[in-house]
N, C-alpha and C positions, 0 to 999 in steps of 0.2 A: 438075796438082799434087796434087789430092785423091786421084787414083788411086795416084800414087807414094807419097803419105803413107800410104794404107791398106796398100799392099804392104809399106812399111817397118815399119808397126806390126805387121802379121801376121808378118813375118820375125822381129822382136824377140820376139813372143809365142812363136813356135816355138822359138827359142833358149832362152827362159826355161823353157818346158815340158820341153824336152829336158834342160836342165841339172838341173831338179828330178827328172826321172825317173832320171837317172844317179845322183844322190845317193841317191834312194830305193832303187834296185837295189843300189847299193854297200852301203848300210846294211842292206838286207835280207839280203845275202849274209853280212855280218859277224855280224848277230844270229842268222841261221839256223844257221850252222855254225862260226862263229869261225875260218874259214879262207878263203884265196883259192881260188876255184873257178870252173868254168864251170857256171852255173846252167841246168838243163834242165827243161822241163815234161814231164809224163807223160800219154800218151794211154792211157786205159783200154780194154781189149778185152773185149767182152761175150761170155761163153760160157754154154752151157746146162749142165744137170746133169752132174757134181756141183759144178761151179764156181759155181752159184747158191746153194750153201750158204755162209752167213757163216763157218762154222768148218770148211771143207773140209780145211785144214791140209796144205798142200803144203810139201815141204822141199828139193826139188832140180829142176833143169832140165838137159837135155842134148839133143844131136842123135843120132839113129840114122838115118843116111842123110839123107833129106829129111823125116824125122819129128821133130817137136818133142815130146820126151817129158817128161811131168810125173810126178814121183815123190811120192806121198803119204807123209807120215811114217808113217802106219799104213795100209798097203794093205789090211789085213784089214777095214777099215771098209767097203770097197767090194767085198768078196768076192761073186762070183756062185756059183751052185750048182756044186759039184765043184772049186772053186778055193780058194786060200789068200789071195786078194786081187786087186787090180787096179791097174795103172798106166794112164795116159791119154796120148793123143798127138793132135796136129794135124798136117796136112800143110803144108809150107812155102808152097806156092802159095796155099792158102786164107788163110793168115795175111797174105801180101803183098796179096792181093786186098782183104782187109778193111782193111788200113792205107791202101791207095790208093783206098779208097772205091768200088771196083768192085762189091763186095757188102758191104753194111752190116748184113746179118742176123747175129744172134748165131751164133758158131761152135759146132759140135757135136763135142765130144771123142769119140774112138774109144778102145776098151778094149784094153789088153794084159793078158792073164791072167797071174797070178803063181802058180807052183807052188813052195811052200816048206814042205812038211809038217814040222811039229815046230819051227817058227820060234821061238815064245815059250819053249819048253822048252830049246832050244839055247842061248839067250842069257838067262842069269839076270838078272832085273831089266830085261828088254827094254823100251826106250823108243823104239823105232821106227827108221826109216831116215833118214839125213841127207844122203847124196850119191849120185850115179850118173854113170857114164860108160861108153861103149861103145868097143870096138876090134873092128871086124868084127862077128862074131856073139857075141863074148864081152862080158859085162857085168860091171861092178865096182860094188859098193855099200859104203857104210859104215853101220854099225849102232851105236846108242847104248844103253848099259845103265847102270842104277844098282844097285850091289851094296852089301852091308854094309860092304865096305872102301872104298867110294867109287865114282866113275864109272869106266867102262871102255868103250873103243871097239873096234870090230872092222872088218875088211875081209873081204868075201866075194865070190866070183865065181859066175858061172853062164853060161847061153847063152840067146839068143833064137832062136826058130824062127818063121818067117813063111810057111811052106808053105801053111798054111790060116789060121785065125784066129791072130793073133800070141800067142805064149806065151813067158814068161821062166821058166826052170827054174833054181833056185838049187842049188848044191852046198854045203850047209851044213857039210859036213865040211872044206871048204876054208878056213873062217873062221880068221883070225889076229888075235890081240889087238893093239891099239894103245894103249899106255899114255898117259894124259893128261899134258900138260906142266905142269899146275898143279893144285892141290887146290881146284878150283872146282866148285860144284854145277851140274848140267845142262850141262856142257861136255865134249865129246869132239872127235874129228876130224870136222869139219863139211863139208868140201869135198874133192873129189879131181879129178884130171885124168890123162890118159895122154899121155906125151911120150917119144918115142924109145924105145919098147918098155919103158917103166917106168911104174909108177903112183905118183903123188905124192899124199899126203893132207895136209890142213891142219887144225891144231888151231884151235878157235874163238877163243881168247884169246891174242894174240901181242904185246900191248902191253908196254912196258918195265916198267910198274908191277907186272905179275903174271907175266911170262914173259921174263926178261932175255935169254935166248939161245934164241929159238925156232928150230925146224927143221921141215922138211917130211919126214915119214916116207916112205921109198921102198921099193917092192916090185918084184920081177920079175913078168912076166905070169902066172907060176904061183904068185904070192903068197909067194915066198921073200923074207925081209927083206934089203934092200940098204942100203948106207950112207946115212944121213940127210943132207940138204943144209941148209946155213944159210939162214935166212929173215930178211929185214929185219923189224925191229920194226914191227908194224902195230897201231895203237891200236884200242881198242874191239873189236867182234866182226867176225870174218870169217865170212860165212855161205855163200858159194858162189864158185866160179871158173868162167871160161869155158874153152873149148878153147884150145890154144896155136897161134899162127900159125907160119909157116915161119921167122920170125926169133926164135922162142923167146919171143914176147910174148903176154901174156894179161891179163885184167881180173878184178877181184874185187869182190864186194859188201861194203861196210864200213858198220857200223850201230851206233848208240848210242841208247838211249832214256833219257829222264830218270828218275832213280831207280835206275839200275843201279850201285849204290854200289861194287860190287867192281871196276868198271872206271873209276871216276871219276878215279883217278890218272893215267890215260892222257892227260888234257887237258894235263898239263904236259910230256908227252913225245910230241908229235904231229909226226912228220917232214913231214906234209903241211900244217902250219900255218905262217903267217908272223908269228904273234903271239908275244910273249914268254910264257913259261910262266905268269907271274902274271896274265896277261890272258885266259887261256883258261878261259872259264866254261862249266860243263856245260850242254849244250843237246841238242836232237835232232840226230843226224848220220845222214843217209841219202845215201850217196855211192858212186861207183864209182871204184876206184883202179886204176892200171896197174902191172903187175909183169912181170918178164922173167927168163929164165935167163941169168946172167952168164957170162963166158968161163971162170970158175973153177967153174962149176956151181951156185953159190949163186943165190938168188932175191932180186932187188932191184927197186926202183922204176925206171921208165923215163920217166915224166912226173911232175913235181912237182905239177902242178895237177890235182886230181881233178875228176870230174864230180859236182856236187851236184844232188840231185833236189829240185825245187820241193816244199816242204812243204804239207801240207793246211792249209786256212784255219782249221780248228778246233783246230790245234795238236796233233793226235793223231799219234803216231809209227806208222809202218808197218814191220812186221818183214819186210823183203824177204829171203826164204830161198833163192830160186833166180834165176839169171841165165844167159843165153847170148847169143851174138852172132848177129844176123840179118845175114849178110854183105851189105854194100852199103846197109844201112838204119840199124842201130843195135842196141839191146839189147831183149830180151824179159825180163821179170822177173815173179816171182810171190811173194806174201806167204804166210805160214802162216795163222794164224787171228787175227792182230792187225793192225789192228783188225777186219778181216774179210777174206774172200777177194778179192784183187785181182790181176788179170793186167794188166801195163802195158807200154807201149812207150816207149822213150826214143831220140830221134835222136842220132847222133853230133854233137858240138859243131861 
């Protein structure tokens, strides 16, 4: 009887603890992001220079074959002799080995040389690169600038050559202006992807409070302007997108940091929240949302429940600027310089 009694007591205790944990997790999700979501932890990936710099400032991620390519906002900070800057890459197999703990040593980034003579003079008020994508040997990037008349974005193309040491050469004469969709400081087209032989770029602020009818600007592979497509209202900041799968589906990084007053109004117009507008209180939002190309060509959500990233215990927001899909595993992400340089991995829910 004593043994049965102890087992019964233990079972009751387990149920109580489980119930408490469920309440804590539920409350944590509500307090964290004010939305229903799948809460996922982040595994940080250790890398050597220049990723060991707290302010390395990366702004985009993409795949080139099996190379995971990191785009610095200012590649010129990493210029080697005879070049205009550097990008960096890791090989897919070494990332997987690290995540599977086959090799736990910090990863060593390899260099892609950038040739872009006259970059800062070409773009008045140059404020760096924001996004990158490849199609074969062609590369497409967006550039941000701040001019006297306000912000201005650009898209530019070039080619990568890997015959010897990898080199990206940009054709600065190919640059095309992308008009911002709102009069907001420090915001231009922050993300891009290639889909069905067209390039789609995404403005950073697409919430209803600041951008009532957002669109994705569209270009041919030769950067001729094509008809823009309608985009669902996405609250807060959209900082990067992944590649598109065969069903027209992809993912986007969605971010809000406390104090971003110009986007505060989006909390009352969040299509990914199940709370009434008057209960949506500004807080940190670090989440991955799902998007897809609809049958009419517009871009819409395909899963209502986003992936919410477990926040830091110190309550400091992380500005995730880059994201890509590691097929079969999850997502690789990178911050800019806030709060420091972080490369993270998140499993699929």
